[in-house]
NUTORZA-555796 format. One record per atom (N, C-alpha, C, CB): x, y, z. Coordinates in steps of 0.001 Angstrom, whole numbers, plus 500000, padded with zeros to 6 digits. Glycine has a CB too. Example, Ala and Ser with C-alpha at 12.3 -4.5 7.8 and 13.67 -1.06 7.14 Angstrom:
BEGIN
513190494310507800
512300495500507800
513200496700507800
511308495527509046
512850497750507080
513670498940507140
512900500030507870
514084499402505725
% end
This chain:
BEGIN
425768424144172350
425403422759171980
426305421777172694
425496422546170447
427578422141172797
428484421272173528
428097421192174984
429911421755173395
427637422319175573
427249422339176971
426028421463177187
426972423770177436
425007421576176264
423795420772176366
424124419301176266
422794421162175285
425035418922175433
425426417521175267
426072417005176513
426366417349174090
426951417819177128
427632417383178330
426646417263179490
428762418350178685
425618418175179533
424653418127180627
423740416914180516
423821419400180652
423274416594179283
422344415438179110
423028414102179073
421556415593177848
424319414049178923
425011412747178780
424879411865179989
426467412961178500
425244412350181151
425139411478182346
423732411015182597
425646412199183577
422740411856182344
421342411471182582
420925410343181681
420416412655182378
421323410471180432
420985409418179474
421645408095179836
421397409832178070
422879408154180303
423588406914180685
422923406250181891
425074407214181004
422501407084182856
421850406541184049
420547405862183671
421594407650185086
419783406509182816
418505405925182380
418727404632181628
417732406908181501
419778404604180836
420072403385180066
420414402240180989
421223403623179083
421226402588182029
421584401518182974
420347401016183704
422636402015183991
419444401892184079
418234401477184782
417358400593183893
417442402706185251
417256401032182592
416463400188181681
417089398811181523
416327400858180304
418390398749181465
419093397462181321
418847396577182523
420600397681181136
418909397215183719
418662396431184944
417230395907184977
418937397287186201
416288396735184566
414886396318184553
414674395170183588
413978397489184180
415285395288182394
415150394212181410
415773392913181927
415806394620180079
416919393047182625
417578391854183189
416709391200184250
418944392224183793
416074392022185094
415201391480186142
414000390775185529
414730392598187088
413438391420184470
412295390793183781
412695389454183180
411748391721182678
413887389435182573
414377388185181959
414563387105183012
415707388425181213
415073387505184200
415275386528185281
413936385968185760
416033387175186464
412947386888185892
411616386435186321
411023385490185295
410674387632186544
411176385852184006
410651384990182940
411334383635182966
410839385649181564
412689383653183147
413437382396183191
413003381558184383
414950382667183255
412845382204185566
412430381479186763
411022380907186586
412482382402187995
410146381715186023
408786381244185790
408772380080184821
407914382371185263
409648380170183793
409731379076182822
410191377795183495
410682379440181675
411208377906184399
411697376718185120
410605376144185996
412928377063185975
409851377059186698
408794376566187576
407687375900186766
408219377710188420
407331376443185623
406314375838184767
406773374483184283
405995376742183577
408065374380183959
408606373100183505
408531372065184627
410065373266183022
408831372564185857
408782371655186998
407343371221187276
409391372322188246
406374372120187129
404986371776187371
404432370854186296
404152373027187454
404871370939185106
404348370139184003
404917368730183993
404643370816182687
406030368450184754
406627367113184780
405813366237185729
408132367171185222
405325365020185307
404487364178186183
405296363626187355
403868363013185379
404676363448188530
405374362890189684
405712361417189435
404517363041190962
406690360886190151
407026359464189974
405853358592190378
408276359086190797
405664357433189716
404511356568190020
404623355968191410
404390355448188981
403473355811192101
403435355197193416
403272353692193282
402301355790194261
403975352910194108
403738351462194109
402372351162194717
404855350720194892
401850349980194438
400545349555194965
400709348190195635
399463349492193823
400396348118196912
400560346885197676
399416345923197367
400620347185199190
399788344681197031
398803343617196790
399233342380197571
398668343292195252
398272341754198240
398544340602199098
397518339519198810
398518341002200602
397971338266198715
397073337130198497
397592335925199284
396956336791196973
396697335139199884
395236335243199877
394742336288200868
394609333892200197
393437336479200893
392863337494201760
392649336996203185
391557337971201188
392697335666203404
392585335104204744
393254333733204762
391095335002205185
393603333255205970
394242331958206143
393429331131207127
395706332118206631
393101329889206716
392384328952207572
393165327649207607
390925328721207069
393431327113208801
394166325854208908
393759325154210198
395706326096208869
394183323883210315
393848323118211507
394963322129211798
392498322386211337
394957321584213023
395939320590213438
395353319771214570
397271321257213868
395886318560214736
395464317705215846
396113318184217130
395823316225215577
395408318039218230
395916318509219514
397221317788219861
394865318293220625
398213318569220275
399492318010220683
400389317591219555
399267316866221545
399983317792218294
400849317398217186
402132318212217202
400125317569215841
403202317605216723
404529318204216845
404855319100215653
405587317116216979
404448318715214464
404810319466213266
403978320733213145
404634318600212019
404595321906212890
403808323117212657
403104323067211310
404698324355212733
401917323649211258
401253323850209975
401848325101209325
399694323984210152
401968325098208015
402550326246207309
401612326719206210
403929325883206712
401655328030205971
400901328656204890
401755329789204330
399503329183205388
401408330296203170
402188331367202541
401286332517202139
402946330839201316
401851333717202203
401197334933201722
402102335541200648
400927335960202902
401554335795199483
402309336385198377
402156337903198406
401832335813197012
403284338613198487
403304340079198522
403825340570197176
404193340619199709
403038341384196471
403421341878195151
403164343371195041
402662341130194053
403732343948193980
403522345363193635
402621345407192414
404888346110193363
401398345919192591
400435345959191493
400626347174190594
399028345951192041
401656347983190848
401927349164190017
403414349189189677
401499350488190749
403960350407189486
405363350560189129
406163350999190354
405527351578187975
407454351048190161
408318351501191238
408753350352192130
407617352554192061
409462350683193181
409966349704194148
409091349720195388
411442349997194523
408693348538195839
407820348429196999
408543347664198096
406485347734196629
408838348342199175
409421347711200363
408321347535201397
410606348562200942
408228346343201983
407124346029202881
407640345479204205
406174345026202228
406761345487205200
407044344837206466
405755344213206986
407637345842207496
405888343177207813
404726342443208323
404820342327209840
404630341033207673
403675342297210479
403600342131211933
402288341455212286
403729343498212665
402176341011213542
400960340394214043
400171341412214852
401284339151214894
398870341433214647
398034342390215370
397994342082216860
396620342392214803
397898340807217216
397803340404218616
399137339909219149
396749339325218783
399949339345218286
401229338777218723
401077337412219346
401897339696219703
400190336566218793
399936335238219345
401213334398219322
398814334530218560
401524333702220434
402763332924220488
402757331698219586
403022332493221893
401593331252219134
401513330074218270
401693330424216799
400184329375218467
401890331708216493
401972332171215113
403296332879214887
400794333105214775
403995332541213792
405299333142213493
405359333523212020
406458332169213852
406122334615211719
406286335121210357
407742335013209937
405801336584210249
407978334699208675
409340334673208149
409308334857206631
410051333344208525
409986335909206107
410663336987206835
409654338042207271
411767337629205963
410101338980208098
409200340023208591
409219341259207702
409573340408210013
410114341324206735
410194342476205826
410905342052204560
410929343677206492
410760342873203511
411416342553202253
410980343486201154
411135341128201857
411309343135199918
410958343898198726
410114343017197817
412231344407197985
409012343563197316
408107342798196454
408751342560195087
406754343537196292
408475341407194474
407602340329194965
408315339458195997
407120339459193796
407553338916196936
408131338090197991
407070337144198520
408706338964199134
407531336075199172
406647335101199801
406849335156201303
406907333669199260
405783335424202005
405794335481203465
405291334140203995
404913336669204000
406130333429204761
405795332105205275
405193332247206675
407053331182205301
404029331639206870
403324331678208147
403418330301208789
401834332112207962
403915330230210024
403996328969210769
403005328991211918
405432328725211297
402200327930212007
401197327809213066
401566326586213910
399733327680212471
401935326803215161
402492325746216014
401434325315217028
403790326233216743
400930324046216933
399848323618217818
400313322954219110
398962322679217088
401616322783219316
402129321896220361
401535322176221736
403624322013220434
401472323425222146
401030323756223507
399564324167223580
401882324865224064
398811323972222498
397432324461222459
396438323357222796
397116325043221084
395404323720223531
394294322812223797
393277322921222657
393628323132225172
392371321957222519
391380322047221441
390582323342221504
390432320860221501
390402323969220349
389674325232220276
390001325965218997
389994326111221478
389486327198218873
389707328048217704
390562329240218135
388346328525217076
391652329478217415
392599330546217745
392671331510216559
394022329963218087
392746332814216878
392724333825215818
393775334908216059
391333334459215718
394299335432214972
395170336612214973
395084337212213574
396673336248215366
395798338304213335
395773338971212034
397185339354211634
394860340219212064
397560339033210394
398829339472209822
398594340804209113
399415338397208835
399367341820209500
399236343156208894
400479343427208059
399043344271209990
400284343629206761
401372343920205828
401280345385205434
401310342992204566
402395346124205601
402427347558205304
403554347884204340
402585348374206594
403367348971203557
404397349472202649
404306350988202626
404236348875201209
405390351681202963
405394353139202993
405168353711201602
406710353658203569
404335354786201548
404056355523200318
403537354617199213
405302356239199846
402790353582199575
402181352689198582
400675352747198739
402698351223198736
399985352735197617
398536352685197683
398097351304198159
397911353019196310
396945351247198811
396429349977199310
397071349503200594
396600348940198283
397920350302201205
398605349901202435
397926350547203641
400107350291202381
397808349823204758
398197348426204999
397107347450204572
398522348217206474
397486346139204535
396543345067204230
396487344126205426
396952344299202929
395282343770205861
395092342858206988
394649341495206477
394058343425207989
395327340435206938
394995339063206552
394595338307207825
396209338357205818
393307338047208056
392885337294209236
393387335853209182
391360337314209361
393793335325210346
394271333954210459
393402333231211483
395784333909210867
392864332064211086
392082331223211995
392705329840212048
390594331139211548
393002329376213258
393677328098213471
392823327246214400
395109328305214060
392360326104213887
391506325198214665
392359324039215172
390303324672213806
392398323873216484
393068322720217087
391977321720217462
393939323136218349
391984320590216780
390911319600216952
391348318463217881
390488319028215585
390392317827218555
390733316685219413
391248315509218581
389506316249220241
391844314539219275
392297313327218594
391103312617217957
393031312381219582
391298312123216760
390250311397216041
390406309904216305
390308311697214513
389318309258216710
389319307817216942
388632307146215756
388604307453218291
389359306305215051
388825305589213889
388192304280214345
389941305320212839
386924304087214022
386224302869214416
386642301695213545
384714303071214334
386923300553214178
387263299333213461
386482298180214072
388794299059213507
386325297111213296
385624295921213755
386537294715213579
384287295725212986
386831293980214653
387621292753214472
386830291781213587
387966292092215861
387403290978212784
388836290791212574
389292291681211424
389171289298212284
390398292426211637
390850293353210620
392362293486210674
390180294719210795
392946293686209508
394360294038209421
394465295241208498
395235292832208900
395089296299208973
395146297534208188
396575298075208148
394187298595208775
396829298892207140
398114299576206982
397905301059207234
398722299331205562
398784301655208015
398660303061208364
400060303633208558
397791303252209645
400138304894208985
401436305536209166
401340306596210249
401933306156207846
402394306717211042
402504307778212036
403271308951211446
403197307264213319
402755310174211644
403432311392211194
403453312387212336
402733312002209943
404271313414212201
404356314446213232
403110315319213287
405569315311212996
402220315170212318
400962315917212331
399848315165213067
400524316217210904
400132313919213497
399146313185214288
399067313762215688
399493311689214346
397994313413216399
397816313959217742
398815313337218710
396380313724218235
399024314010219826
399934313502220844
399393312197221426
400141314549221960
400292311253221682
399885309985222281
399385310236223704
401064308967222281
398154309840224039
397622310127225374
398454309531226507
396217309614225474
399082308361226275
399791307679227349
401307307646227162
399279306284227473
401818308170226056
403254308142225795
403752309580225602
403579307264224540
404418310125226587
404883311513226535
405895311670225398
405514311939227895
405684312684224575
406595312967223470
406331312173222219
407972312724223896
405352311278222266
405055310464221095
403797310929220384
404913309015221491
403635310482219151
402405310705218393
401690309366218255
402703311339216984
400405309416217940
399630308175217938
398520308234216911
399048307900219321
398143307048216456
396893306837215729
395984306047216653
397124306087214354
394697306430216704
393767305857217660
392652305109216936
393184306949218563
392294303921217474
391271303075216871
390302302630217968
391911301840216147
389018302669217657
388002302307218626
387338300985218298
386966303386218711
387203300122219316
386525298833219176
385329298842220115
387492297628219490
384140298619219583
382921298604220381
382568297168220747
381754299277219620
382241296948222025
381950295602222511
380676295605223336
383121295056223341
380035294444223387
378867294255224239
379253293809225644
377928293240223617
380521293593225868
380993293134227162
381340291654227125
379948293401228231
382509291318227673
382934289925227717
383705289465226502
381761289063227887
383924290329225501
384703289948224327
386194289983224641
384384290874223143
386964289279223837
388417289322223933
388991289644222557
388985287976224473
390080290391222547
390751290714221294
392254290543221463
390412292153220840
392915290312220358
394371290323220299
394785291426219331
394943288925219856
395784292212219720
396230293355218920
397731293220218684
395892294716219627
398135293310217422
399551293211217064
399884294374216134
399879291829216384
400905295136216487
401394296254215654
402794295908215183
401390297620216446
403019295990213874
404308295614213296
404836296748212429
404183294312212469
406151296994212520
406771298035211696
408279297835211660
406425299446212234
408859298028210477
410314298022210341
410893299416210503
410717297449208993
410037300443210552
410510301826210581
410517302429211974
409662302669209683
409809301834212919
409692302437214254
409543301345215311
408485303413214314
409714301754216573
409566300838217698
408098300833218124
410499301245218889
407351299880217578
405908299847217789
405566299603219256
405270298769216918
404489300263219692
404038300120221075
402532300325221103
404763301133222025
401847299490221892
400391299510221940
399896299823223344
399823298175221467
398791300573223405
398119300855224670
396631300610224455
398397302329225164
396019299902225403
394581299641225350
393938300266226582
394280298102225276
392892301059226357
392229301715227481
390763301939227137
392922303060227830
389995302303228143
388574302569227949
388291304037227665
387799302129229165
389323304898227633
389141306317227356
390434306896226803
388701307077228629
390365308175226405
391556308875225901
392327309576227012
391156309891224843
391793309568228221
392457310281229309
393775309598229648
391547310352230555
394850310374229596
396154309819229909
396526309949231365
397187310472229081
395571310323232209
395876310553233620
395818309272234444
394918311570234195
395143308238233954
395033306975234680
395833305897233968
393558306547234820
396171304836234703
396901303729234110
396028303028233083
397367302741235189
396593302678231933
395800301984230918
395506300546231334
396527302001229570
394558299927230661
394232298535230925
395418297625230601
393002298116230116
396075297907229489
397197297075229056
398092297880228147
396706295799228341
399381297560228164
400330298197227247
401505297251227034
400819299580227801
401893297087225787
402989296187225432
403237296316223936
402667294701225827
404249295614223445
404493295611222006
403455294761221280
405904295096221704
402897293749221987
401806292941221462
400821292687222598
402332291595220852
399540292718222281
398505292475223281
397730291221222878
397550293709223420
397838290168223695
397194288902223390
395996288691224315
398196287738223521
394855288335223720
393658287923224454
393305288891225573
393852286536225026
393080290127225183
392695291142226149
391172291125226331
393181292544225695
390742290941227578
389318290892227878
388754292301227933
389062290154229204
387673292524227208
386941293797227250
385713293551228125
386533294311225785
385808293850229413
384823293316230374
383452293953230307
385340293474231748
383353295197229862
382074295896229886
381686296351228493
382130297091230834
380434296674228328
379963297200227047
380472298633226863
378407297155226968
380795298987225631
381281300336225333
382365300300224285
381802301014226594
383060301427224134
384130301549223152
385473301578223864
383943302816222285
386368300722223430
387728300677223960
388679301205222893
388121299225224394
389687301960223349
390580302669222430
391926301967222368
390761304140222863
392348301663221136
393683301125220878
394572302285220457
393654299997219776
395639302507221184
396584303594220911
397825302996220239
396970304362222233
397954303222218941
399117302745218191
400172303841218203
398732302350216722
401253303623218939
402259304655219118
403650304011219089
402030305426220450
404632304658219713
406002304157219714
406566304211221125
406886304969218743
407544303346221386
408179303353222702
409161304507222850
408893302035222945
409682305036221738
410570306202221760
409805307415221248
411850305953220903
410146308633221742
409390309815221327
409612310190219865
409756310981222200
408561310789219298
408621311459217984
409076310551216856
409544312639218057
408805309262216945
409110308366215837
407952308362214844
409393306934216350
408281308227213572
407262308224212532
407577307121211526
407179309606211831
406556306747210759
406753305749209720
405545304855209557
407965304916210023
405565303992208535
404431303100208266
404389301928209242
404500302576206833
403190301364209410
403025300190210256
401786299431209817
402925300587211749
401679298190210278
400465297397210087
399886297079211455
400756296087209282
398569297012211519
397875296736212773
396871295621212536
397171298011213325
396950294595213384
396036293468213313
395221293417214598
396803292136213085
393893293408214464
392990293312215609
392057292135215348
392183294653215833
392185291083216162
391426289860215916
390804289347217204
392322288784215296
389711288615217043
389134287853218145
389876286519218248
387595287629217938
389816285864219400
390425284534219504
389739283554218554
390346284013220955
390539282674217958
390008281669217051
390280280277217623
390630281818215638
389360279387217409
389598277993217792
390684277403216897
388287277154217694
391492276472217421
392508275835216578
391853275107215407
393363274852217407
392629274957214347
392161274165213212
392048272701213621
393113274320211998
391164271993212962
391044270555213238
392355269863212886
389860269927212437
392807268913213712
394072268225213409
393938267377212155
394509267345214595
395016267275211436
395029266391210264
396279265512210316
394987267218208933
396434264678209309
397547263720209238
397561262818210481
398903264471209105
396367262377210894
396276261475212038
396953260140211709
394797261250212438
397708259611212667
398337258298212460
398559257625213800
399679258434211695
398638256304213759
398972255516214931
399877254376214486
397690254980215643
400881254089215315
401860253076214938
402320252318216181
403068253720214214
403080251275215913
403660250502216996
404802251300217625
404160249124216487
405450250725218601
406470251437219370
407629251926218523
406994250553220455
407874251301217387
408987251750216536
408629252979215714
409417250629215606
407399253473215821
406901254654215087
406872254447213580
407759255862215403
407090253204213134
407104252912211699
406008251920211348
408475252363211268
405933250889212103
404950249836211815
403560250318212216
405308248515212563
402659250292211268
401321250803211524
400557249919212480
400557250940210235
399767250575213307
398812249868214163
397440250072213556
398863250378215655
396793249024213110
395527249185212394
394444249796213284
395055247837211857
393603250622212634
392506251259213339
391564250172213867
391749252258212409
391336250165215200
390468249170215810
391142247818215986
389232249008214986
392465247764215659
393178246499215750
393722246234217148
394306246475214754
394502245160217254
395111244745218503
396608244677218313
394552243388218977
397372245196219288
398838245098219255
399289244339220489
399512246515219193
400427243679220360
400956242908221468
402070243659222189
401463241566220976
401993244975222187
402981245822222863
402269246730223861
403792246667221833
403017247209224831
402421248124225820
402544249582225384
403088247936227190
403192249840224264
403396251211223784
402857251328222371
404900251607223831
402100252380222149
401700252766220792
402030254257220604
400158252483220545
402288254665219384
402633256065219057
401479256657218261
403989256160218242
400932257773218779
399846258481218120
400342259851217666
398621258620219061
399995260273216473
400473261553215953
399417262284215145
401698261339215103
399599263602215026
398706264436214224
399409265759213935
397341264672214954
398969266457212893
399467267800212579
398422268811213044
399767267961211037
398866269771213907
397932270764214443
398386272167214029
397833270652215999
397445273095213922
397755274480213522
396734275423214118
397782274626211980
397124276705214198
396258277711214804
396488279048214104
396525277832216336
395400279712213708
395536280975212973
396091282086213856
394186281399212398
395979281963215204
396520282953216117
397951282673216512
395676283030217335
398545281628215930
399924281229216241
400109280887217710
400886282333215857
399044280358218325
399152279925219719
399905278598219806
397750279789220356
400407278327221019
401015277026221280
399909275995221466
401943277079222531
400088274838220837
399059273797220855
399637272490221383
398467273590219446
398759271643221908
399132270283222266
397952269373221989
399573270188223751
398271268100221755
397243267109221479
396787266491222793
397764266019220506
395474266426222963
394915265748224128
394241264461223688
393915266659224874
394483263374224446
393924262065224152
392977261649225265
395038261022223969
% end
């Protein structure tokens, strides 16, 4: 019995160790599987969602205007998490600029549209906003920019109006670096007008021409235009601008036809001493008589009495 016990002992111990190892391996597999199941059952982190407004940009400017037009695009996260974005231009138009070009939502993207070097027409590009690992990315925002010709406002003498020059006005056709407001006067030919521009905010300057073309010398230009003859039928353009570039501010403009002087009043006649009256239709025994009257003119012209 002792021999049998000694013979079976090592075998039993070996089997026990093998069973222990097998149980340990099973436990490890179960533990690993449990960890993997736990990892699979945990939801992934939420994805951000890119949202951009508005969906398109439309703007306009006068040809040659100095001030850029501006618009804004709002970039937001329509879901959870952190959304980092960047913006670029599809075409890379030189008249269009973005600021800033990247950031974290929510943010405001400022769009600048610069008309200075553009001729009249329609210009287009697209702003593309992207966000890595975000739903709804990228977003395209079409941009349309209309550069319009200078607008000529029709007026009829006699008129006095109040207006203002801004950097968004069109470029002055005859004054390099200046902005202008333009007014059209239609004539049948042979009319005359006087034009006066007044302002405490800027150095007023006037140009009168038969067209908007700045390539030829204008008919007249000065700080004030008195009795300008409009020799032919058609529309003549008054260019209200400044003698110095890029000046802005309010002004008044007066456009009038010539007026006849007012009838004289306070008529009087006296003897040579200018005191003693000479009766109307009477006789004086002097070789000198003094005649007087009060004269006035709505155009502030110089007047004299003719006898």
